[in-house]
C-alpha positions as semicolon CSV with decimal commas, in nm:
position;residue;x (nm);y (nm);z (nm)
1;M;-0,003;-0,016;0,014
2;L;0,285;0,251;0,073
3;F;0,481;0,131;-0,199
4;G;0,192;0,233;-0,457
5;N;0,208;0,598;-0,371
6;P;0,581;0,770;-0,286
7;D;0,437;1,082;-0,149
8;P;0,598;1,093;0,267
9;N;0,246;1,329;0,319
10;F;0,048;0,957;0,198
11;I;0,280;0,773;0,375
12;I;0,262;0,956;0,756
13;A;-0,133;0,983;0,703
14;N;-0,137;0,611;0,673
15;L;0,081;0,522;1,000
16;I;-0,084;0,786;1,193
17;V;-0,419;0,630;1,100
18;L;-0,351;0,268;1,106
19;L;-0,239;0,356;1,453
20;V;-0,540;0,469;1,554
21;A;-0,780;0,218;1,386
22;M;-0,597;-0,069;1,540
23;T;-0,594;0,080;1,895
24;L;-0,920;0,152;1,850
25;H;-0,986;-0,239;1,745
26;E;-0,837;-0,407;1,979
27;F;-0,951;-0,152;2,311
28;A;-1,314;-0,264;2,179
29;H;-1,306;-0,596;2,260
30;N;-1,204;-0,572;2,584
31;Y;-1,392;-0,342;2,699
32;V;-1,680;-0,518;2,523
33;G;-1,570;-0,821;2,662
34;H;-1,449;-0,706;2,984
35;L;-1,848;-0,538;2,987
36;M;-1,970;-0,903;2,934
37;G;-1,790;-1,045;3,248
38;D;-1,435;-1,131;3,108
39;P;-1,232;-0,983;3,414
40;V;-0,909;-1,049;3,250
41;P;-0,892;-0,714;3,004
42;K;-0,916;-0,513;3,358
43;Q;-0,614;-0,732;3,520
44;Q;-0,380;-0,688;3,203
45;G;-0,426;-0,258;3,212
46;R;-0,620;-0,307;2,857
47;L;-0,941;-0,120;2,952
48;T;-0,751;0,205;2,772
49;L;-0,669;0,396;2,436
50;N;-0,327;0,384;2,443
51;P;-0,121;0,188;2,141
52;F;0,140;0,040;2,336
53;V;-0,123;-0,159;2,530
54;H;-0,249;-0,278;2,191
55;I;-0,046;-0,251;1,901
56;N;0,111;-0,557;1,762
57;W;0,348;-0,340;1,583
58;L;0,531;-0,541;1,332
59;G;0,179;-0,638;1,193
60;W;0,111;-0,230;1,215
61;L;0,346;-0,167;0,981
62;M;0,260;-0,479;0,694
63;F;-0,093;-0,359;0,719
64;A;0,021;-0,025;0,584
65;V;0,302;-0,211;0,307
66;I;0,067;-0,425;0,216
67;G;-0,243;-0,429;0,362
68;F;-0,280;-0,716;0,584
69;G;-0,077;-0,794;0,919
70;I;-0,148;-0,953;1,279
71;L;-0,337;-0,640;1,447
72;G;-0,310;-0,712;1,807
73;S;-0,440;-0,901;2,054
74;A;-0,700;-0,892;2,286
75;P;-0,736;-1,187;2,603
76;I;-1,136;-1,256;2,604
77;S;-1,250;-1,626;2,686
78;P;-1,607;-1,665;2,588
79;T;-1,533;-1,934;2,968
80;R;-1,454;-1,641;3,187
81;M;-1,815;-1,444;3,050
82;R;-2,145;-1,456;3,200
83;N;-2,299;-1,610;2,847
84;P;-2,006;-1,766;2,631
85;R;-2,227;-1,793;2,338
86;W;-2,306;-1,438;2,309
87;G;-2,084;-1,247;2,523
88;Y;-1,751;-1,417;2,277
89;F;-1,983;-1,277;1,940
90;Y;-2,060;-0,910;2,047
91;A;-1,682;-0,895;2,159
92;V;-1,572;-1,044;1,897
93;A;-1,782;-0,837;1,696
94;A;-1,704;-0,489;1,847
95;G;-1,352;-0,476;1,719
96;P;-1,457;-0,462;1,336
97;F;-1,762;-0,223;1,372
98;S;-1,574;-0,021;1,620
99;N;-1,357;0,019;1,263
100;L;-1,690;0,050;1,099
101;A;-1,842;0,355;1,337
102;L;-1,483;0,565;1,310
103;A;-1,500;0,532;0,877
104;V;-1,897;0,670;0,893
105;L;-1,842;0,928;1,154
106;F;-1,517;1,027;0,916
107;G;-1,711;1,019;0,596
108;L;-1,956;1,230;0,756
109;I;-1,667;1,539;0,805
110;I;-1,576;1,430;0,463
111;R;-1,890;1,535;0,332
112;I;-2,011;1,807;0,599
113;L;-1,640;2,011;0,449
114;G;-1,736;1,959;0,084
115;V;-1,477;1,873;-0,209
116;E;-1,371;2,203;-0,276
117;T;-1,274;2,272;0,098
118;L;-1,135;1,908;0,140
119;L;-0,856;1,998;-0,167
120;A;-0,819;2,291;-0,029
121;L;-0,666;2,162;0,285
122;P;-0,216;2,055;0,355
123;A;-0,164;1,729;0,195
124;L;-0,132;1,534;0,560
125;V;-0,492;1,632;0,695
126;F;-0,630;1,551;0,301
127;W;-0,425;1,196;0,357
128;I;-0,533;1,103;0,718
129;L;-0,942;1,246;0,636
130;W;-0,947;0,991;0,356
131;G;-0,776;0,711;0,523
132;M;-0,972;0,698;0,846
133;V;-1,271;0,602;0,589
134;F;-1,090;0,398;0,377
135;W;-0,823;0,177;0,619
136;N;-1,143;0,098;0,822
137;V;-1,348;0,042;0,636
138;L;-1,063;-0,225;0,513
139;L;-1,035;-0,322;0,871
140;F;-1,387;-0,376;0,854
141;V;-1,417;-0,592;0,597
142;F;-1,109;-0,800;0,648
143;N;-1,192;-0,918;0,949
144;L;-1,517;-0,974;0,898
145;L;-1,360;-1,295;0,669
146;P;-1,452;-1,655;0,790
147;F;-1,107;-1,755;0,837
148;F;-0,924;-1,878;1,125
149;P;-0,761;-1,676;1,341
150;L;-1,019;-1,350;1,211
151;D;-1,323;-1,153;1,377
152;G;-1,553;-1,321;1,153
153;W;-1,461;-1,697;1,156
154;H;-1,505;-1,662;1,575
155;M;-1,805;-1,456;1,556
156;L;-1,955;-1,749;1,295
157;L;-1,860;-1,995;1,578
158;S;-2,074;-1,784;1,822
159;I;-2,380;-1,745;1,573
160;L;-2,366;-2,110;1,490
161;P;-2,655;-2,329;1,686
162;G;-2,458;-2,598;1,880
163;D;-2,706;-2,864;1,794
164;G;-2,837;-2,856;1,472
165;L;-3,098;-3,080;1,206
166;Q;-3,146;-3,476;1,329
167;R;-3,002;-3,675;1,087
168;H;-3,314;-3,794;0,966
169;Q;-3,440;-3,441;0,900
170;V;-3,106;-3,414;0,654
171;P;-3,206;-3,514;0,298
172;V;-3,120;-3,875;0,209
173;F;-2,957;-3,749;-0,112
174;V;-2,726;-3,496;0,132
175;Q;-2,657;-3,810;0,373
176;E;-2,536;-3,980;0,069
177;N;-2,375;-3,777;-0,177
178;V;-2,246;-3,372;0,027
179;R;-2,123;-3,615;0,318
180;P;-1,923;-3,281;0,480
181;L;-2,320;-3,057;0,427
182;S;-2,485;-3,317;0,628
183;R;-2,203;-3,361;0,927
184;F;-2,251;-2,992;0,912
185;L;-2,618;-2,973;0,937
186;Q;-2,622;-3,182;1,242
187;E;-2,336;-3,031;1,482
188;P;-2,325;-2,664;1,321
189;A;-2,161;-2,505;1,553
190;F;-1,895;-2,836;1,627
191;Q;-1,780;-2,882;1,286
192;W;-1,771;-2,580;1,247
193;Q;-1,429;-2,594;1,514
194;R;-1,342;-2,911;1,408
195;W;-1,268;-2,736;1,060
196;Q;-1,045;-2,414;1,231
197;Q;-0,775;-2,593;1,110
198;L;-0,849;-2,586;0,769
199;S;-0,967;-2,247;0,728
200;Y;-0,658;-2,111;0,864
201;Y;-0,446;-2,276;0,605
202;V;-0,703;-2,186;0,305
203;F;-0,593;-1,825;0,456
204;L;-0,224;-1,900;0,477
205;A;-0,313;-1,985;0,073
206;L;-0,518;-1,692;-0,033
207;I;-0,221;-1,479;0,138
208;F;0,025;-1,688;-0,019
209;I;-0,122;-1,634;-0,347
210;S;-0,208;-1,266;-0,314
211;I;0,156;-1,206;-0,267
212;A;0,291;-1,436;-0,513
213;G;0,045;-1,274;-0,803
214;S;0,103;-1,006;-0,671
215;I;0,531;-1,050;-0,845
216;V;0,399;-1,258;-1,100
217;R;0,149;-1,119;-1,244
218;L;-0,103;-1,360;-1,226
219;P;-0,464;-1,263;-1,367
220;F;-0,656;-1,349;-1,082
221;D;-0,642;-1,224;-0,685
222;P;-0,965;-1,417;-0,416
223;L;-0,826;-1,249;-0,145
224;G;-0,822;-0,952;-0,335
225;T;-1,179;-0,919;-0,496
226;L;-1,263;-1,019;-0,160
227;I;-1,133;-0,786;0,053
228;S;-1,100;-0,480;-0,205
229;Q;-1,449;-0,454;-0,436
230;P;-1,649;-0,438;-0,044
231;T;-1,403;-0,156;0,012
232;F;-1,360;0,077;-0,209
233;S;-1,771;0,029;-0,286
234;L;-1,797;0,109;0,112
235;T;-1,570;0,381;0,097
236;S;-1,685;0,565;-0,168
237;M;-2,033;0,558;-0,052
238;L;-1,931;0,700;0,236
239;I;-1,760;1,012;0,140
240;G;-1,974;1,011;-0,140
241;G;-1,768;0,916;-0,404
């Protein structure tokens, strides 16, 4: 991402925006986890907007340079929450949705300022305002992907019921010809958790294809497609482009 625009203002703005966005993301996980009854975020001093508590600095640079990286960590666990299923869902969802809220806020600021005022601002301020929308939307979209260890995988695990259809309710055709689907329908959450490692390998493969594709100019980029189109569409909608 940074290499695509050598303007120092663009680079500095992206680093600032990502610092804010990633700090808010991890704080939201911890704060909502705390509200749901998990005592560990408070015990570890995570209920703060101090970036030094939350940020994985290598991941911060990676996300700025190549568009994805390890953001940080939130020591939340469903086993310590009053409602393990939904408490954990809300705590996990708080991260990406805090980024969406920040993107909406700065999208409104950009709309209020208008195009003429925006273009008259110093370059650094312009890129910070634009980046507050773009990067937060990207973090929102990226983290909703249903691949382990992203937030989307954990959110889906919480949503899926522990007990699905009984075997006799699953169509015979599905039982005989689509056995993975048949097993999944019978125990959705259990099966989804069993596929955790497979999901992780698929995610790594998509990252590898994306990086390799940019080097050898492959005509397809499945991970980029999953992320870029929703990101640019939502960004354009928020800023009125």
